N, C-alpha and C positions, 0 to 999 in steps of 0.2 A: 252516277247510278241511275238507272231508269226506273220509273214507277212500274209496279206490277200491273199487268193488264187487268182491266175491270172484268167482272164475271161475264158481262155481255160480250166483250171482245174475245174472251177465251172460249166462248161457246157454252159456258155453264149458266144455268138459270138460278137466280137467287131463290132460296127457300122462302124467305119472307122479305120481299123487297121493301126497303125503307126509302121514302121519298128523298131525292137528291136536291141539294141546294144548287141552283143553276150557276151561281157565282163561283163556288168552291169545288163543285163536283163531288162533294162528300155528303153522307147521309145527314139530314136535317132533323134533329130531335123534336123540333116544334111541329113538324108536319107528320109525325108518326101516328099510327093508330093507337088507341088505348092499350091494346095487347102488346104492341111493340114497345110502348113506353114502359109498361110494367116489366117486360122481359129485360129491357135495358136497365131499369132501376134495380131489378133483382141482381143482375150481373155486376153492376157497379157496387151494390151493397156487399155481395160475396167477395169481390176483389178487395174492397176496403177492409172488410172483416179479416180476410186472410193476411193482409198487409199489417193490420194492427196486431193480430195474433203473433206474427213473426217478430214484430218489434217488442212486444211484451215478453216473448220467450227469451229474446236476447237480454233484455233488462233483468229478468228474473235470474238468468244465468250469472250476470255480473253481480247481482245482489248476493246470490248464494256463495260465489267465490269470495266476495268481500266479507261475508258473514263467517265463512270458514277461517279466513285469515284473522278476523277479529277474535274468534274463539281460541285460536292458537296463541294469541298474545294477551288474552284476558287476564292472566295471572299477574301481569305487570301493573294493573290498575286497581284502584280501590272500588268500593261498591257504588260510588258516584261517577265512575268513569274517568277519574283524574289520576294522573301518575302520582305516586307518593313523593313527598318533597325530597327524600333521600333514598332513591331506589337503590337497593343493594345490588351491586354489580355481580356479586357472587351468585345470587339467585338467577340472574340472567344467564350467567356462564353455566351454572348447573343445569338449567333447562335446555340450553343448546347441547350440552354434552349428553343429556338423557335422550334427546331426540336423535342425535348422531348414533348413540349406542343402539337405539331401537331400529334405526335404518340398517345398521350393520347386522343386527340379529336377523332381521327379515331377509336381507341379502343372503345370509348363511343358510337360512331355512330354504330359501328358493333354490340355492345351489344344490343342497342336499336332495331336494325333491326332484330336480332335473336329473341328477345322477341316478336316482332310483328309477325314474321313468326310462332313462336310456337302458338300464339293465333289464327292466321288465320287457321293453320292446325287443331286446336281443334274445331273451328267452322265448318270447312269443314268436319271433321270426324263426328261431331254431325249431320250435315245436311244429310250426306250419310246414317247414321244410321236411322234417321227419315224417309228418303225416302225408305229405305229397309223395314221398318215396316208398311208403309202406304199401305192400301188396294187399289188395282187399281179399279178405278171407271168404271162401265160398263153401 
């Protein structure tokens, strides 16, 4: 892969030319003017802040997911966060069944609402069709 042409080679003039290091041909931060150093520092700070923010957002998302999971199984532990010595298997099974029942109930409600929506859309389409066929009264 070839290196892109420098701004001088492509005919473009740099807006704020940074002094180039003769050995590397890249801008040298030590030779920049105070304004260029300040702009460079501000851009680096903005980049690092954005990078840190994205990292923190991902970590918070993981924490929230783990917190939701912990809240879901909190009933299995005592007030000190330890499992009881003889955890009743019946309670665990009852909680699983309760959650499964709630999921089925929500699925039923969703199905019924979807059916109602389809019927309402059919009536709406029929009404629009009738309105388009109606002759305007004058």
